[in-house]
N, C-alpha and C positions, 0 to 999 in steps of 0.2 A: 707512406702516402696511402690514403684510403682508396680502396678499389671502387669501381662503379657499382658493383652489387651491394657492397656494404653501405655506400651512400644512398642508394635506392631503398634499401631496407631501413635505414635510419629515417629517411624522409617519410616512408610509409608508416613507420612506428609513431613519428611525431604527428602525422595527419590523423592517425587513429586516436591518439591521446587528445588532440584538439576536438575531434568529433565526439568522443566520450564526454569530455568536459562541457561541450556545448549542449549535449542532450541529457545532462545530469538532471533528473526530475526534481521539481520544486515541491514545497510543502503543499501548495494548493493542488498540484497534480496528485499527490499522495491522498489528499482529501477526496478527490474525485474517484480515485481507485477504491478507497474504502467504501464510499457511497455505493458504487457498483457492486462490491462484494457483499455489503449488507443487504442490498436488494436481492441478490442471488440467494443469500442465506434465508431471507424471509420467504422466498418462493419455494425453497426446499422443505420448509416446515409444513406439516399436514394441518390444514385449517380445521379439520373436523375434530381434532383432539386438543385444540388450543383452548386454554381457559379464558375466562372473561378478561383477566388482566393482560394476557398475551394478545387478545384481539384488540384491546384498547391500545396497547403498545404498538401493534402493527399499524393501526390507523394514525397514531401520532407520527410514527416514522415515515409513513407514506406521505403525510402532508408537511412535516417539518424536519424530515431526515437530514437534509443538507445542513440546516442550522445546528442541529444536535451534533452531527458528526464534526462540524467545524469547531464547535466549542469543546468537544472532547479531545480533538486533535491538538488544539492550541494549548490546553492545560496539561495534557498527559502524553505528549509525544516528544521523544528526543531524536533529533536528526544528527547523525554523525556523517559529516560531509568529507569525503576523501578526494574530492576534486573530480575524479573520473566516474565515481558512483557514490551513492549515499546509502546508509543503513538507517531505516526508520524503526523505532521501537515505541509502540503505544501500549501503555499499561493502565487499564481501567478496571476497577472492581476485581482485583486478583486475576484478571485475564490479560495475558501479555501476547502481543502480536508483533513479530519482527519481519521486516520486509526489506529486500535489497532493491534499490532503484537504480537502473542503468539503462541508457539509451531510451529514455522516456517510458520504460517498461518497469513493471514491478514484479518481483519474484519472491513469493512468500518463503520463509525459511521452513515453514511447516508445509505439509501436503495441502492440497486444495480442500480435501475433505476435513482435515483438522482445522484449517482456517475457517471454514464454514461453521464447524461446531463451536469454535471459540467465539465467532461473531454472534452465533445463535445464543450462547450463554450470556454474552455481553448485552444484547438487546432485549433478552427476555429474562 
C-alpha cells in the first residue's frame, strides 16, 4: 500500500506537471520575447558609429519590427514541444538562436550578451 507521504509527493508531482504544461509558452509568446530582445539589442548599439544602412534598418525595425519578426519566426523557427517545456530554434542568415520556454518564460541557451550580439548581427 502506498504511504501518505508517497501519495502526497505523487499528487504534488502531478500538479507540477500540469502547471508546467499549462504554462508552456506559445509561438506568439516567443515572438514577443524576440521583439523585446531585438529592441534591447538595438538600444545597446552606439548610434554615433552606425552607418547609414544601420540607421535605416533601425528606423524600419522601430516602425515595422513586429511584422518583420513575425515573418522571420514563421519561416525560420522550429519548436520542439516536450509538453512541459519547449525548445525554440530560429536560424536566419547563418545566425542561430536557441531558447528554452518554460512557465511562460524564455531562457536563452547562450548568455544574454551573446544573444544580444547574435540579434545585432541578425538585424544589421
